[in-house]
C-alpha positions, 0 to 999 in steps of 0.5 A: 465700587470698593477701591481695593476691588477696583485695584484688583480689576486695574491689575487684571486689565493691565496684565491682559492689555500688556499681554495682548502685544501692545507696547507698554506705554500704549497699554498703560494709556489704554487702561488709564483712559478706560477706567477714568471714563468708566468711573470718572466720566468723559471729562477726565480725558481733558486732563490726560494731555496735560498730565502726559506732557506735564510728566515730561516737564522735568529737567532731570529727564534730560539726563536719560538721553544723555546717558544713553548717548554716552553708552551707545557711543561706547557700545559702538566701538571696540571698547568692550573688546579692549576692556576684556583684553586688558583684564585678560592680560593682567589676570591671565596667570591667576587661577580662574583668571579668565572668568574673573576677567569676563565678570570684571569687564562686564562690570566696567563696561556695564557701568560705562554703557548702562545697557545689559544687552550691549554688555552681553554682546560686547564682552560675550563675543570675545569672552565666551569663545575664549572661555570655552577654548580654555576648557570652561564649561559652557554653562559657566561661560554663558551664565557668567556673561549673562549675569554680568550684563545685568550689572548695568542697571545697578552700577552707576550711572544707571538709567534705571536708577534715574527713572526710579528717582524721577518716579519717586522724587528721590535724589538721583545722586543718592541712588547712584551712590546706593548702587555702588557697594551692592554692585561690588557685592554682586560682582564678588558673589558672581566671581566666587560662584564662578571660581567654585563651579570651575574648580568643581568641574575638575577641568585643569585646562582653565589654569593654562593660559598664555603669558603676557609681557609687561609691554603687552599689558601696558600697551592696551591700557591707553585705549580703555583708561580714558573711558574709565576716567570719564565715568569717574569724572562724571561721578566726581562732578555730580557729587563734588557739587560741580554740576547737576546729573543732567549737566554731567550726563551731557558733558559725559556724552560729548566726551565719550563721542569725542573719544570714540571718534579720536581713539576708535576713528568713529568719523564716519557719518553713517556710524555717528548716525547709527549711534544717534538714531539708536539713542533717540529710539531708546530715549523716546521709548523710555520717555513715552513710558514715563509719560504714560506711567504718569497718566497711569499714576494719576488714574490710580490716585484719582480713583483712590486705589493707591491711598486705599492699598497703602492704608490697608497695608498700614492696618495689617498686623503682619510683620514688615518683613513679611510685607517686604517678602511679598513685595519681592515676590511681586517684583520678581514675577513682574520682572519675568514679563516686563522690562525694568523701566516699565515695572518701576514706573507702574509699581513705584506709585503703589509701593512707595507709600507701602514701604515708607509706611512699613518703615523702609528706606526708599533709597535702600528699596531702590537697590532691592527693586533693581536686583529683582529686575536684574533677576528678570533679565536672566529668567524666562520667559522674557530673559532678554540677556539669555537670548542675546547670549544665544544669539552670539553663541548659537551652538550653546543651547538655550537650556544650557544658558538658562541652567548656567544662569540659575546659580547667578540668580541664587547669588542675586537672591543671596545679595537681597538677603544680605542687604535686608540683614545689613541695609547699611551696605546701600545707605552708608555711602550716600549718607557719608558723601551727601549727609543723612537724608533725614 
């Protein structure tokens, strides 16, 4: 059978299996095993265990559970509430300062935790009621938190970037740096739209706020500054050549646990057990998907599907930006139904040779891919962040949350366009800190 036709069958079978309700990892293994048996014989199954466990034989993977523990220890405390309150006290007299405080808190907390749902829950529990009390429209209050929560998979340290780096064998350090300026760009676009929408609503109640004394502003800082210092320290150790990503992640996880215990009195064995239990579950899920995706990639390569698709794209006379547009549509649709980690691990083996053949930078493309995944987090039918917001503010309808999130989706699309016009926004910082890649 022609490899391109076979690739279409693999795509169709994968969609059907994943929509059947099985987990992503199991679904990938079922599809891989089925096509290998049919087209390569039973002997191919002998290699599957070796490939499955061999994919996990990578020291860089250690950083994933460490960063997850780091985020879980922060998410289990009042760090999110304190971070929100600190920004609210400092920005309270700024017109529209409350929505800026919420988005800023989302950006910082998502950078510390790396979890979009945790960010939505931690900041939204305090931010949404306060914004509504001050007169902000429900759509802006809910949409800004839902969109702000997505920043966790772009702003470093990002587990999604680690997964992409492992899947494509690109530098994790470069990927982290590549997400900094685009992440700040998204924050600026989110803030700009929120302020415009607030002004357009004509509600002047948002300008009235309590005035805080300098003492009240300063007394909250000691509770949040240590976490920010850890993030900065982790990044400095990584880019200063002091330690590898895995080593810095381990130290960061330990320090975050210690600070959570000292500042927030997280001494209870039950509380610590919850942090470690949840971290282990999430880590195992991600690592299982990585292992299964390794088998899936082997199947695609063994049946010459990946090579044939890359060669077919290379022979097309279409403009490379037309190809990139088609890739973005594919990623957008995939992100509507699947979690970011699954999309990256399934799509990276196919897309990497295509984008390199078309002359695109894989580091720059990682940012484009990640923003597409962010859109999926606030878009139906999955849209995890939408349901988290609905859970913490059940009196706001899901339709209102979705309507409030759509302008932020437009901001993300605008960010992708800006990055296409100015790719240096993603590549300049990695080249400056670590030198040119080529």
